[in-house]
N, C-alpha and C positions, 0 to 999 in steps of 0.2 A: 505493499498499500506506500502511499505517501508519506514521508517523513515530515509528517507534522506535529507529532507526539511524540517527543522525547523521554517520556518515563513509562515504566512498567504499569499496569494495573491487574488486580486480580481481584476477582467476584465468585459467587454462588449464585445459580439461579436453578429453578428445577422446570421440568418440562415431562410431563405426565409420569411415572414413576420413577424419575428419573431424579439424582442430587448430582448438579454437575459444576465443577470446580474450574473456574479458567482463568490462565495465564493470555494476557492482551501485550503484546510485543510492537513498540518502536515500526513503525515501515521502514523501507529501505530506498522509495523513491526519491530522487534526487541527491543520492551520495555517489558520485562520482569519483570519489578520490576513494583507491579500492581499500588502503588502509582506513580509513573510515568505519568501510561495512565490514569488513574484519573484526572489529573495535565492536562495533555491533552486534556482530552476528557472537561475539566471545561471551558479551554482557547478558546476551538472551541466555546463551547455555548454561551461562552460573545461575540465573533466576530462576531458570525451570531444573536443576539439579536442584535448589535448596525448594522448591517449590512443589516439584512431585518427586520426592528421592525415591520411588518404588516404581514408576511410569506412569505412564499416558495411554490414555484410551484413543486417542485421535488426535491428528496435526489439520490445523485449519488456515491455510492460504486465502487471505482476500486478494481479489483485483479490482479494479475499477476498468467496468465496459465502457470503450471509447478510448482508453490510453493508449498511446506507442509504448513499446517496449523495449528497451535499451539495453547497453552491458550490465549495469547493478541489478537488474533483473536476472537476467543468466545467472550473474555471480549467485546472486542472494539463493535461487533455486539449485545449484549446486552445492550449496556452504547447507541449506537443508536438505540436500539428501546425504550426505556425508555426517549429518547431525544424527538425522535418523533411520537412516538407510532406506534403500531405493524400495525394496519388498514392502515394508512397514508403510511407507506412503501409499504405495500402490492400494493396498487393501484399508488402510485407515486412515486414508488422508482424503482431505474435501478440500475441492476449490469453492469459495464464496465469489459470484461476481457480483458486485453491489452496481448501482446505477439502472436496478431491471426495470424503473421505469421509462428510462430511454431507451433500452434493450425491447420491450416492448412497443414502443413508439416507431422506431426503424425499423424493427420485424411486419409491423402491418401497413407500412408504406413501401415494403419492398412487393417488389412484383413475383419474388419467389420466397415468400415467407418460411422461416425455419425453425425450429425448437432450439430451447438450448442447448439439447445434446449435439441436433445437425448441427448448428453453427460453432461447436466447440471441437466435433469432429474436425470440421472445415479448415481450422486455423494449421496455418504451418508458423515457422519461425520462430522465437521464444516463447508466443503464447503457444502456439501447439504444442511446443517441449513440456512447459506447465502444465498442461492437461493430460497429456501425454503419460507424465509422472504420476499424476492423480489417478491414472487409467480412467480420465473423464469423468471422473466422481465430481458433478458440478450443483451448484445450487445456486437460486437469481435471489437475489439482495434487492426490494425495491426500498431502499432509504426515506422514501418521501411518503410512505403512506400513513393513514392515520386510523386504518381500520386494524382496531385490536384483534381480530380473529385471523385478519391476515398477516399480522407480524408474528401472532404464537406460532400459524401453518409454516411458515419461514424457517422459524428457530426448530422446529418439529422436525421438518425436512433435512437438516443439519444432523438434529440427532439422529436420525433413520439412518441418516449413512456413516454415522460414527458408532453409538452404545449398542444399538440394537445388533448390530454384526457382533459385538464380544458375546451377546448373550445365545445367537445360535452355535458362536465356537467354544462358550462353554469357559472362557478366559475372565479371570476378573479383572488383569491387569496386564497391559506388555508395556515393554519398550526399547528401540530398536537394537540388535547385535551388536552396535556399538558404541552403544555406552553402556553395555552389558560385559565389561571385561572384567576378567579374572585378576585379583586382585588379591594380596594377604598382606592384612591391616594390621601393624603393631602397636598397639597403643599403652604407649607411656606414662605412667600416673607418678609425676613426684607428689607425695603428703605434701600437705599444707600444714600450716603450723599451728590450725585448731582442729579440732574434732569436727566443728560445725562445717568448715570450710571443705574439710577432708569427705565429710557424706556429699556436701555439693558436688565433687570431683566425681565421685562414684556413681551417683545419678545419672549426669552428666556422659561418664562414659555407657554406661547403659543404656541411654536413650541413642546414642550415637552408633552405636552398633548395632542397632534393633532397627535402624533404618537400612541395613543391607541384607541382601538375598542372595548375592552371587559371589560374595567376598568372605573370605572366614578371619576369624580376628585372635589376635593373643590379647594378653594384660599384664604387661611388668608394673606391679607397684613396688616404687622405691622409696623405702622409709628413711631414718637417720642412721640406723646400722643394718636393720635387716630387710630382705625382700620377700615378693611372693609374685610369682609365674606362674600364668594358666596358658596353657599350650593350643596351639589352633586342633587338636585332636582331643582335647579334653573335654570338649562338653559337645554334644546335637543338637541342642534347642537353644533360643537365646533366653529363654527362661531359667535354664540350669548354670548358664554364667552369669546370670542378675543376682541371683541367688547365691552364688559363689562369694561374687563380689563385696555384697553387703554384710557377706558373714566376715569379713577380713578385716580385724580389730585397727586401731590407731598404731602404727608402726613408727610416731614421733617424724618431724619433719624433715623432708629431704634434703642432703646438705648442700646440692646444686644442679645446674644443668649439665656442667661438664663430668660428675660424676655419674647421674643418668644415663646420660649418653653411652658413658664407656660402659657400665654394667649391661645395657640395650644390648650394643655389639656382641657383647659377650653371652649372654645367656636367651635373649628374646631372638638373635638374628643368627639362628640355630639350627640345623637339621634335627637337634634332638625336642625341638619345640613342633614338631611337623610345619616346618616352611617348606613351601616348594620348588622345586626347583624348575625355572624357566618360566617363570610365574613373575609380575611385578609387584616388588615389595614397598610397602607404603609405611613409614612413623607417624604417628600422631601422638605429639607431646603436651600433655595437659601440667602445665608449670604457673609458678608466680613467678617466672624470672630471674632466679636466685642463683648467680653461678660465680662461686670462689676462686677458680680464675678463668678467665673470659677466654685467653689466647688459645687455652687449651678445651672449651668448649668450641669454638669455630674448629678446631684439628680434629675433634671429634665426631663433630658434625659431617665436616669432609669425607672423615676415613668411614663414618657411617655409610653414606651416600653411595661408595664405593662399592659397599657390600649386597645393594643392589635396590 
């Protein structure tokens, strides 16, 4: 769409039996600078991951009938395909054509009127590739109508092309294979200075790990003189890990990030914890930012990066 709205918007709506959560992203029209477009897509990806950590049911791309389509539209389509995957867009993407009132007027004045589907399939160039990417699954939007029933019908048309299909295939949530990377996440929890803050750290760790379904998590708790390690293969369910974490007593405040990174490299990034080879390793440090030796902390961080 047009790049007139610079902010992201989230909202909730309902249509018949569906409760729908929506993330509305800014448009890309007018972003002639490729760097600007890449930056905007990067922001979209970040916002998407935070809003829908477990995936989405569908992607809606809005185009304006009567517009010409240029290089930025082509690049945006390419990036959208790479973000969600070609197969996902073909099965669960919808292309909404706005200016529906203009479309009907133009078709009504044509010597050979065409339906929306016929018109979409007859397009070439960038616009034709957009429709083909969405397997010609299109819906017409009349922006000017004041008819409440017509507005509801337009929304229902989009819903039927996304949510209804998920009921047919029996899937509750999905996301592109490109976004379902296999990762081993190493949670490194540096015990806070007070018991109250420590319990907040544990709850955050539990909530964070529960957002993932295709990753595995190990947890290393670093206290003043003691540590506790929960390996990747130790638990099969999120609930089991959560119960174990909440049962770990206060170990005293961690001596510093430099120390915890050194211990993590030795105890967490080890085959003994069930860490997989050939899989990306991600370290997430929950810290209050204490470093006894800042130079050593940087060295330990660099060494840990080289581990994987």
